[in-house]
N, C-alpha and C positions, 0 to 999 in steps of 0.2 A: 444426800446420802442414799436415799432410796434408788435414785438413778444409777449411782455408782455400784450398788450391790446387785441391781438387776443385770448390769453389764458384766460384772465380775463373776457372778454365780453362773450365768449362762456360758461364759467363756470357759470357766474351769470345769464345769460338768462335761462339756463336749470334749475338751482337751483330754480329760481323764478316761471317759468311757468309750471313745472312738476305737482304740485298739481292741477292746473286748468285743465290740460289735463287729469289727473286721474279722476277728478270730471266729466268732459265731457264724458269720456269713460264709466264710470259707468252709467251715465244717458242715454247714447245711447246704453247700453247693449253690448258694445265692451269689452267683458270679455273673459278670457281664459276658454275654455270648459274642464271640467275634463274628463279624460279617462284613459285607462290602462297604458299609457305612462307617465302620469303626476305624479310628486312627491307631489305637493301641494294638500291641501284638502279645501282650502278657495276660495271664489270668488275674483279673482284678475283682475284689469283693464289692458287692453292692450293699444295699440297706443302710448306707451312710445317713440317709434322712432320719433314721431312728435316733441317731445321736443329736441332730439339730432339733428334732421334735422335743426330746427330753430336755435339752439345754434351754430352749425357748420357754417351755412351760415351767422349768425349774426356776428360771429368772423371774417369770411372772408370779410364781408362788411367793417370792419375796415381797411383792406388792401387797399380797393378802396379809402378810405378817406386819409390814411396816405402815401400810395405809389401808387398814381394814374397812374404814368407812367408804372409801372410794370403791373398793371391791364389792361391798354389800350393795351399794347404790346401783351398780351396773351389773349385778350378778346374772340377770337373765340374758343380757346381750353377750356377756363373756361366756356363759355356758353354751349358748347357741353357736357362737364362734368356735368354741372348743369341740363341740360335738361334730360339727361339719368338717372342721379341719382334720379331726381324728379319722373320720370316715374317708376323707381323701387320702390320708396317709395309709390307711388299711388297704385301700384300692391299689396303691403303689406297692405295698408289701406283697399282696397277692400277685400282682403283675411280675414282680421281681422273682418270685418263686415259680409261678405257674405259666406266666406269659399269656395273660388274657388277650383276647382279640381286640384290635383297635376299635372296632365298631361297638363292642360291648363296653369297653372302657369309656368311650365317649358317652354312651347312654347313661352309665352309672354317674359320670361327672355331671350330666344334666340333672339327674335326680337329686344329687347332693346340692347343686346350686338352687334348685327349686325349694328344697328344704330350708336352705339358708334364707331365701326370700320369704318363705312362710313364717320363719321365726321373727322376721321384722326388718331384714336388710334389703332395701330396694332403692335403686336409682330412679327417682321420680322426676328429676329436673336436670337438664344440662344447660349450664350457663357459661359464657365466655365474655367477660367484661360486659360491654353494652352491645356487642355484635351478635351474640347468640343467646336466646333464652327460650328453651324448648321444654314445655310440660309434656312428659311422655304419655301420661294417661294410661290407656290400655296397653301401650307398648312397654310400660315400665318393667313388667316381669320378664318378657323375652329379651329386652335390652340388658337387664341385669344378669340374666343367665348367660347371654352371649359374652358379656364382659368377663364374668367369672371363669367360664369354661375357656374362653379365648386366652386370658392371661395365664391360667393354669397350664395350658398346652404350649404357650409361648415359652415359658421357662423350661418346660419339658423338652422342647425342640432345640433350644439353644444349648442344652446340656450335652455338647458333643466333644468338648476338649477338657483336659484336666483343669479344674478350678474355674471354668468359664461361668457357668450358671451361679455357682456359689459366690464368686467375686462380684458379679453383677448385682445379686441380691444384697450382698453386704454393702455395696456402695449405695444402692437404692434405699436401703434401710437408714443410712445416715440422713438422706434427704427426707424420708418419711418422718424421721424424728424431728427435723427442722419444721416440716409442715405442721406436725402436731404442736410444736411450740408456738408457731405463728398463729394457728387457728385454735389454740387452747383445747386440744383433744388429748387428754392425759393417757387414755388407753393406747392410742396410736404411738405416743412417745414411749411408753413402757414396752409395748410389743416390738417396736422397731429397734429399741436398744437391746432387748433380749435376743432378737434375731441377728443383730449385728455381732454381739458377743459370740453367739453360737456359730455363725458363719465364719468369722475370723479364726476361731479355734479349729474349725473343720478344715479350713484351708491348709493348716499345718500338715494334713494327711491327704488332701485332695489336689493341691497344686502340683504341677508337673515336676517329677514323675509321680503320679498319683498312686497311693497305696490302697485307697478305697474310693468308690464312686457314690454319689448321691443315690443312684438308682431312681426308678420311678417313685420309690418310697419318698425320696427327698425332693425331686423336681416337682412332682404333683403337689406335695404339701407346701413347698415354698411358693409355687405359683398361686395356689389358692389363698395363702396368707397375703401375698402382695395385692391380689385382686380385691380381697376383703377390706384391707386397710384403705384402699383407694376410695371405697364408698362408705367408709365408717362415718357415722354421724349420730351423735347422742343428743343433739340440741334441737335441730329443726328438720322436719321431714323433707323440706325443700331446699336445704343448704348442703352442698357437697363440695367443700373447698379443696379437697385433695384430688378430685377426679382428673382434671386437666394436667396439673403438675405430675400426677402419676403416669399419665399417658406419655409425657415428655421424658421422664427419667427411665421409663421402660421401653423407650422407642426402639431400641435395637432388637430385643426379642419380639416385640410386636411387629416390626417391619419384616423380620425374618419369617415370621409365621404367615403374614399376608403374602409375601413373595412365594412362599412354599405352596400356598393354596392356588395362586395364579399360575405358577409353573406347572403344577400337576393338572390343572384344568386345561391349560394350553397343550399339554402333552397327551391328554386323554387318560391320565393315570388315576388310580383310586386315590381319593383325598386323604385317606388314612394310611396309605402305604408309604413308608419312609424312603428317603433317597439320600444321596450323598452330594447334594447341591445347595446346602445351606450356606449362609454367609461365611461361617468359619471354615467350611470345606473349600470355598472359593479361594480364600487367602492361603490356606495350606497348599492348594494346588499351584498357587502362584509362587511357591517356593519359600514362604515364611515358616518359621518354626512355631510349635505350639505356644511357647512362651511369648514370642513376639505377637502372635495373633491375640492371645488372651490379654496381654498387657495393653495392646491397642484398644481392645474392646473396653477394658477397665477405664482407660483415659477418656474414651468417647462417652461412656456412661456418666463419668464424673462431670464432664463438660455439659452434658444434657441436664444433669441434676442441678448444676450451678445456674444454668440458663433458666430452668424452671423457677428457681428461687428468685432470681433477679427480675424475671419477666412478670411472674404472677404476684409478686409482692410490690410491684410498682416502681422498682428501681430502674435507672437508666444505665445503659452500657457506657 
């Protein structure tokens, strides 16, 4: 019943409050600026991430009511996660209103990631069956920061078509929930379910033709949550069962980000300067519609998620 209410509350909250947030964003001129990288030609409200933020934490508040012992036992970890994810959201809000420079935004993301590490979230070991077993040691902090900032920006960069980033996160959330069940991490289950409900409701307004965008408010927040859940671990400081499955299910945005870095280096471009050569741009230029491209990415993400479950849980194809 707790799981059902987490999903239902997060869905209903986002479904009901998104029109109000859209109205507020339009009144406050928090709109997506048209440029050479944009596909749309209309004025679209941003700040949609506020709705998902409220929905996710609204869903998680049900856990505090229905399973208070779990919440009290993990209160410090949950508070740390809440503080850092909120800071990332606020960075996105500022960027949607003021348009902070890419370099400054990147620096603030690093600071938030360092705070997250300081609170107690750190990737200390990377294992892959019996093939890889690396103790990171002194590299633990920089690798964790690189992962968090990398995934945060990966979701931000893939957010280039109506419903693309939201749908990928929704599908990834399904598999994060499964990871949580398989490896008995209740907070990952609850958070993934809350994020799933919030994302599905937001797609009602974000799928093509979109009425509201996530904005940096949403894409930075969602990316940070995805990155955080991948290294979430309340049992052993040396056991990170979600890391490699998370890499697989998020492979599309991660690959897109790596290709963007390599492309800009090869062209001598500034690493933080956007372009119109991302994976989704490529398929649009090949003549596919937004709906076709987004649906294709959804299917690919689902297949990757299913592969991660089958492969990492020891099943055979």
